[in-house]
N, C-alpha and C positions, 0 to 999 in steps of 0.2 A: 650163804648167800642165796643159793639156788632154793634152799628150803624155805628162806623167808619170803622170796618171791612167789613160791608155790602157795604158801599159806596166805600171803595178801591176795593171791588171785582167788583162792578159795573162799576167802571171806567175802570178797567183791561178789563173786557168783552167789553166794548164799543170800547176801543183802539184796541183790537184784531179784532173786526169785521171791524172797519175802515180800518185796514191794510189789511184785507182780500179782501176788495173792490177794490183795486187797486194793480197792480203787473207789473213788469218789467222783461223781459226775455232777457238774453245775449245768442245769437246763432252765429253760423258760420260754414265755411267749409274751410278746408285747402286741397289742391290738388296739389300734386308734383310728378314728375316721369321723365322718360326718353322720350324724343320726337325727332322723326327723319324725316325729310321730303326732297323731292325732287321736284323741279319745274322747268318748262321750259316755260318762257313767251315770246310770240311772239310779239314784238313791232312794227313791220313794216307791210306793206300791200303786195303788188305784189313781192317785193324781201324783205321780212320781215327778222328782225333781231331777232334771238333766244338768251336769255339770260338764262343759266342753273344755278342754285343754289342747293347746297345740304347744309342741316343742320343738326347737331347732337349736342344734348345739354341736360342737367338735367334742365328740364323747370317746367312749372306750369299750372294749370288750364286746363289740356287737356280734362277731362271729365265734370267738373264743375268749373265755376270762382270761385277762392277763395275770401272770403268775412267775415266780422265782422259785426254783427247787433245787434240792441237794439230795442226791442218790447215791448210796454207797453199799458195797458188797465186800465181803471176806470170805476166802475159801478157807474152810476149817479142816478140810482133809476128809477122806473117806466119803465123798459126794455129800458132804454138808457144807452149808454155808449160812452166814449171817447176813443181814441187810437191813437197811434204814431209808426212810424217805421223810424228808421235811419240806413242805410245800407252802409258800406264802403267797397270798394274793397281792397284786399290784393295781395301783390306780393312777395310771399316767395322765389323766385328764385334769388333775388338781394338785393342790399343795401337799396332800398326804401321800407319801409313797406307797404306804400300806394301810392296814387297820380297817376295822369293821364296826358298825354300830350294833347296839344290843338287841338285835332283830330276833323275835320269837318264832318258833313253829306255831302259827295260830291254834292250831287244833290239839298239839300236844302241851302246849303251853309251856315249852322248853326252849332252850337257846339253840339257834342254828349257827350263830356266829359268836366270836369270842369277846366281842366289845372292847378290845384292846387295840394299842398302838400297832399291833401286827396281826393281821388276818391269817389265822391258822387253817389253811384249807385242809391239809393233811400232815400228820406226824405220827409216825410209828416205827416199831423195831421188830424184828422177826427172825426165825431160824427155819431153814428149808433143808430137805435132803433129796437129792436127785433119785427120781423114779417112785418118790411117795408122794411129796407135797411139801406144804410150808404152813407155818402159823405165824401171826403178828398181833402186836398189842398196841393200841394207841386211837388217835381219831383217824378213821377211815371212810371210804365210800362204802355205802350199804349194797346188798346183793341185787336190789332191784334197780339202783342206779347202774352197776355194772352190766347186768343183763341189758338194760335198756341202751346203754351207749354202744353195745355192739351191734345193735339193729336200728340205729337212729338215722333216717336219711338226711336230716339237717346237722348231724353230729353235735347235738347239744348246744346249738347257738342261742343267743339271748335275744332274739328277736321275736315279737309277737307272731302267732299263727300256728305254732307247733303245739297241738292239744295234748301230745303225750308228755314231752318235756316243758316244764313250766319255767322259762328263763326269767331271770331277775329284771332285766331291762324291757320287759315287755310291753309297757305302756298302759297297762290296765292295772287296777288294784289287786292285791293278792289275799285279801281277807274274805271270810265266809260271807259276810253280811253284802259285800260288793259283787259276789257271785262272778269272779273274775273269769270264769268259763276256761280255765286251763292255762292261765298265763301268769300265775304266782310262783314264786321259787318254792313255797311250801304247800302247793295246793294239790299236786299229782302224787307225789311220794316224798320220803324223807331221803335227802341226797347223801348225807354224811351222819356217822354216829360217833360221838366222843365215848370214851371209857369202854372200847370195843375190843374183843378178842375175835380175830378171823382166822379161818382155816381154808385151805384150798388144796385140791389133790392136782398131781400131774395129770396130763391128757392120756387117757387110755382108750384106744379103739375111737378116737375122736370125741369122746366125752370127758368134761371136766367139771367137777363138783365144787361148791364152796359153802361156807356157813359163817354165821356170824352171831355173837352173843355180846350184848352191851348191858352194862349195869352201873348204876349209881344209886346205891340204897343208905338211908340214914334212918336210925331209930333213935329218938331222943326221949329218955325217960323224965319227961317233964309235962304235966298236964295243962301248963300255961301256952302261951301263943307260940312257943317253939317247940312244943311237945309233939309226940306221936311219930308217924312215919312220913317220911318225905322220900318217895322212891321213884326212880325211872329206870326202866329196863326194856330190852328188846332182843328179838333173836330173828334170824332170817336163813334162808336156804336158797341156793342158786344153781343152776344147771346150764351148761354150753355144750352144744353138740355141733360138731363141724365134719361134714363129709363132702368131699371134692368141692363143688360150687355152693353147697347149702350150708347155712348157719341157722340154728334154731336155739333160742335161749328161753328160760323160765325162771322166775323167782318169786319168792313169797317172803314177807317179813311182817312182824308184829311188835307194836310197841305198847307200854303201858306206863301211865303217869298215875301216881297215887300219893296224895296228901291228905292224911286222915284229919289235920287240924288246919284251920285258917293261920296263915303265917305272913309276916311281914315281908313284903316284896323286896325290901332292901337287904333282907337277911337270908335270902335264898341262895343256893349253890349255883354254880356257873350253868348248870344244865337246867336250873329251875328258873335262873335269871331275874334281874329286875326289869322295869320297862312293862309291867302289866298293863293293859289297855283298861280304860275306865269301865267298860262293859264287864270286865273279868275281876275288878275290884270289889271288896266288901266294905260297907261302912261299920262303925262299931255298933249300930243298932241292929245289923242283920245277921251278926255272927256268934250270938250269945250260945247258939246251940253247937258251935264247933269249938270254942275256946273262950277264955277270958280275955277280951280284946281291949288293947290300950292305945291302938293307932288306927287311923283312917285309911291307910294304904295297904291293904292286904290281898293276898292271893287266897281265894276261898278254898275250902277242903275239896278236893276232887278225887274221882276214881274213873279215869278215861282211857279206854283200849283204842287203839289206831292199827288196823289191819290193812295191809298193802300187797297186792300181786300184779304181775304182768307176764305176757308171752309175747315173742316177738320171732320173726324169721327174716333172712335175706337170701336171696338166689341171685348168682352172677350169671346172667345171660350172656356175656362177652361184651356186647354193645352198651349194657346198662346193667345196673343192679336194681332189684325189685325189693321193696321193704313193705313189711306188715307189722303193727304192733297194737297190742290192747293192754290197758291199765286200769286197775280198779282200786279204790280206797273206801274203807268204811270206818267212821269214827263213832263211837258210841260211848255215852254217859253210862256207866255201870251202876252207880248208886245215886240216890238222889241228894242234892244239896240245895242251898238258898237259890232259888231261881232255876233250878235245874231238875227235870223229871228223869228218873231212873228209865233207862232204855232208849233215850232220845239218840237219834242217829243223824249223821249226814253221810250220804253215799255219793261218790263221784266215780263214773266210768268213761273211758274215751277210747276210741279206735282211729287208727291212722294208717294210711298207705303212701307210699312215696317212691321215687326213682332217683337214681344218681348215676352220673356217667361223664364221659368226656367227649367233647366236640372235636377237639384236637388234643395232642399230648400236653399242651399248656391250658386248656380252657376247660374247666370242669363246671358242671351244672347239677342242680338238684331241685326237687319240688316235692310237695308233701300236701295232703288234704285229709282232714278228719272231722270228726264230730263226737258228741259226747252229752251226758246228762248229769246234773246235780239234783240230788232229791234229799229234802230233810223231812223226817217224821214230825217234827213240830209244825202243825200248820199244813201238812201235806204239800209243801211247796216243791215245784218241779221246775227246773230251768234247764233248757237245752242250748247248747253252744256249737258253733262250727268255726273252723280255722283253716287257713291254707298259707303256704310259704312258698317262694320261688327264690332261687340264689344261684349266683356264678361266682367262680374263682379264676383268676389269671395269674398263673404261676410265672414270676419272673425268674425264680431259681426253684431249688428244692426246699429252701427255707423262707422265701419270701413270696408273698401273693397279695394281689389287690382283689377286693371283693365287692359284690353288689348283692343285697338282699332286701326282699320286700315280703311282709306278711300282715295279714288282715284276721280279726277275729269278731266275732258278734255272738250275742246271745238273744233268746226268744223264748216265749212260754204260751201256752194255750189260755192262760189268765194273767191279769196284770199283777205280778208279784215283784217284790224288790229285785232289781237287777234286770229285769226283762227289757230288751232294747238297748242295752249297752253295747259299745262297738269300739273297736281301736284299729288303726293301722299304723305301720312303722316301716320305716326304710333306712338303709345304712349303705354308705360308700366309705370303704376304709382300706388300710393296709395292715397285714399281720406278719410277723417275723417270729419264727422260732429258733431257739438257739439252745 
């Protein structure tokens, strides 16, 4: 009898230990409130047309994008562990709990979102070893995104005015033709990469290094409309150094899109996606040099590189934290195709400073101001932009806060070019709960 009791106790202890070795955490953010915006977008050049829009609504995700996540780890022994993350976007303002549109990165002509019933913000699995580092595979944040998040005075909120991070709810357009001035989600840098392998070291003497390689390559041995190479890949490096009250980050990433033949937009892979805009489509009369075309809705042959870099720093003075950031992006057409000249470039640079601190233990404030420039080699067009932002949090608890944010952005130029004189302002009052 005693042996049976001892055996049962041993089995119970072993089971408890095994359960303790692995864990799954459910987490999330719900952010909703009142959002008002006013924008005036100039769409012409010398005799430009100005379109004014005023919006007032109970909206979502002004301070932080709403999400639902599942995070798990398992102790593999010997200092090793496995881990995973699945994070879905939430849309509490309307009838869709989640889901995303087929929104492209305008410059890479690749997909930012899944265009499915569930918005896949992140989903990856990996293995790590204590004292060395980790690697992971799946859809993940890029090195520039991670490095910028550590030095962002506005903590990547979605209100207009932050010239470093281009939030999706900015109130200004995000495409190149509109010269949004830093307020489109695909304008400043690439936030996430699908089909990505990432590596990250542990922190040694305050320094942590990271790297990324993303790849989606396809070679079809067919000289028709579906033939040739349809490739997208990218790589990046990041560094994060922390010493006492100082944080310094830097990152670089480069992406390349290669389609050697014009292909039907409906037949493209997820990363090349449907939804190509009319300016990026080719008709049957203009693609004879690329392929034998039988459809009027085509993505043109392209060879486009996209280089992005940033540096940032934070210093904690005790009464407040001071922030500084710089970001640059260069998109280049590497080869000529219909309507495109080899070597055409679009360059965007922006710099920003800011502060963040507490008035009382429950009242937090921040502010930022910055400027930048967009320059296109085609037509030697140059556009300057400025932006600023003010915000405050009132914490009802560690997990719940009320917020108020105001931001403004505008563009200008020494000559009347498309987008000069565009401006936008936006404000939000809301509640955010983390769990």
